[in-house]
C-alpha positions, 0 to 999 in steps of 0.5 A, a space after each residue: 584082515 577084512 573090514 567089518 561093520 561095527 554099527 550103522 555109523 562105523 566100519 572097521 579099518 584094516 588092522 594096524 599090522 597091515 601097515 607095518 609088517 614086512 611080510 605083508 609089504 613084501 606081498 604087496 610088492 609081489 602081488 600089487 606093484 609088480 602085477 598091475 600097471 604102474 605109472 613110472 615117469 612123464 614121457 617128456 622126462 626122456 627128451 632125446 634119444 639115449 635119455 634114460 631113467 631108472 624107477 623102483 617098482 616093487 622089488 625090481 629096478 626098471 630102466 626106461 629109455 628113448 630109442 633112436 626112432 623116438 619110441 620108448 622102451 622099458 627093461 629090467 635094469 639088469 645085465 644078462 651076464 652076471 646080474 650087475 645093475 646097468 644104471 646106478 643113477 636115477 637118470 642120465 643119457 647114453 651116447 650110443 648104447 648101455 654097457 655093463 660096468 663089470 664085464 662090458 656086455 653092451 646093449 642098444 636102445 632096443 635092448 639087443 646084445 650088440 657087443 661083449 669081450 670075446 663075443 665073436 668066439 661065441 657064435 651060438 649066443 642068440 643076441 636077442 635072447 640074451 638081450 635086456 629083459 623087456 617090460 610091458 609098456 603103455 603111454 597114457 596121459 603123457 606118462 609111461 606106465 609099465 607092468 612087470 607081469 608076464 601077462 599084464 591085466 587090461 590097461 583099459 579096465 584097470 587104468 582107464 576104467 578108474 577114470 570112467 568109474 570116478 567121472 562116469 565117462 572114460 572120455 570126461 577128462 579128455 578136454 584137459 589134454 593131459 598128455 600135451 601139458 608141460 611140467 611147470 613144477 615137480 616136487 618130490 616128497 619122502 614120506 615116512 608112512 605106509 602107502 595105504 595111509 596116503 591113499 586113504 587120506 586122499 580118498 576122504 575129506 573128513 579131515 579137510 576142515 581140521 588140517 586144510 584151511 586154505 583148501 576149504 577157503 577155495 572149496 567150501 563144500 570140503 569143510 563139510 567133510 564129504 569127499 568129491 570122490 564119493 560121488 560119480 561125476 561130481 566136481 567140488 565147486 570153487 567158492 563164490 569169491 574164488 577166482 582160481 585154484 590158488 593159495 589165496 583164491 586169486 586169478 589162475 592162469 590160462 584155462 585149458 581150452 578143452 575144459 567144458 562149461 560144466 567143468 569150469 570152476 570145479 575140482 575133480 579128484 581121481 584115484 588110479 590104483 595102486 599109486 596114482 592120484 589125478 587132480 583136475 582144475 580148469 587151468 592145470 592138472 596135478 598128478 601124484 605118483 607114489 613109489 612105496 619103498 618100505 612098509 613105512 616109507 613112500 616116495 611121492 612125486 607130484 607134477 603140476 602141468 600147465 599149458 605149454 604156453 604158460 610154461 614156455 612164457 615163464 609165467 609165475 605158477 607159484 600161487 597155484 603150486 603153493 595151494 596143493 603143495 601146502 595140502 600135500 605137506 598137511 596130508 603127509 604130516 598127518 600120515 606120518 603122525 598115524 604111522 608109529 601108531 599102527 604098531 600100537 597094541 591099541 590099534 592092533 584090530 584097526 580103527 573105524 570109518 565114519 559114514 563120510 569115509 565108508 567108501 574107503 572100505 572098498 579100498 580095504 577090501 581090494 587090498 584084503 583080496 590081494 594080500 589077505 592070506 599072508 601071515 604076519 612075520 615073527 618079528 611083527 608078532 613080537 612087536 619088533 616093528 621098523 623104526 618109524 621116527 621121522 627123518 629130515 628129507 628134501 623136497 625137490 622141484 623141476 622147473 622147466 626141466 631142470 632140477 633144483 633144490 626148492 623146499 626143505 621138508 622138516 621132521 614135522 612135515 612142514 616146508 621151511 620158509 
């Protein structure tokens, strides 16, 4: 499954079955998503004590909540009695505790078992031991990161280290003050493609001149096919006539005060494995979080973050949102076009990377190191791969904290007018 050099210009990609095979995806769930630090939610999504959200991480449902003291805790979303899922919805608010809907075992916001029918007749039960199973947690960039591993890997190396590797300095993004920005818009995309295709797409710009006319107008160097991520510390510069990172190059919004002169009028892209993209521009930050649900399906939540004063004043953020929303739709459409071909016998050995894409081979080698020993399933060997026909889905937007229907995503991946 490893990549190989075909010529000086071409390097082989991962073979097609690694994007479709159920056994490989199951191994990715177990060895990648359930073992690494996973960016789950925006901390501000939990705006009061008792507020909670559930997140699917690999094969596990995780419950994340705000405690009465203002802290955040994460647990497996499973009652310790008979294994019932505690919270069935994606979000909600608990008044005083979490109660299992089956036998009424009840837990406080710290996860301790505080009540159950006939519990007083079972004095030998340790209420902490039979409390909710805890999940490791960190807060960074204003997001809640969780890790399901018994012994989590180094957050500093895996998460913060990705920023240092890309920008050359772990503190290079500090001026954007990402943790204190506010969500001005959130769009959720249901992408009928493997998560690795989405990462590969984000890492390269060989496709930019072909499918991103609006983006290359704002960032002319992208038209040459060179990805900014390939160069440590480099940020793609705005075009001479471009005033802001907007759909038409018009003036942006209030610039984040900590952005330095060397970062002004530049765009920086960062990939944090396994499932996060960070996009930095002078007046806002765009964060993508991926939630792989199947070999051929990935939910992507994209947040546009602005200064609190911009969001609270109700300023129109449409011009800046529309630029990257359109980029997302173009990218996801391309990934959905690739996904069915991953099962083709023509792609059984994979494709190739041209020189401007060679850096993607490092990602492929990383994936190979995680799941390269996994044998394909019998179904995949017979060519019985999952149905990859695109279905109609909805993209939802959050403005100022409230959810509302915003964009309809069509089968072709384009936003409905």
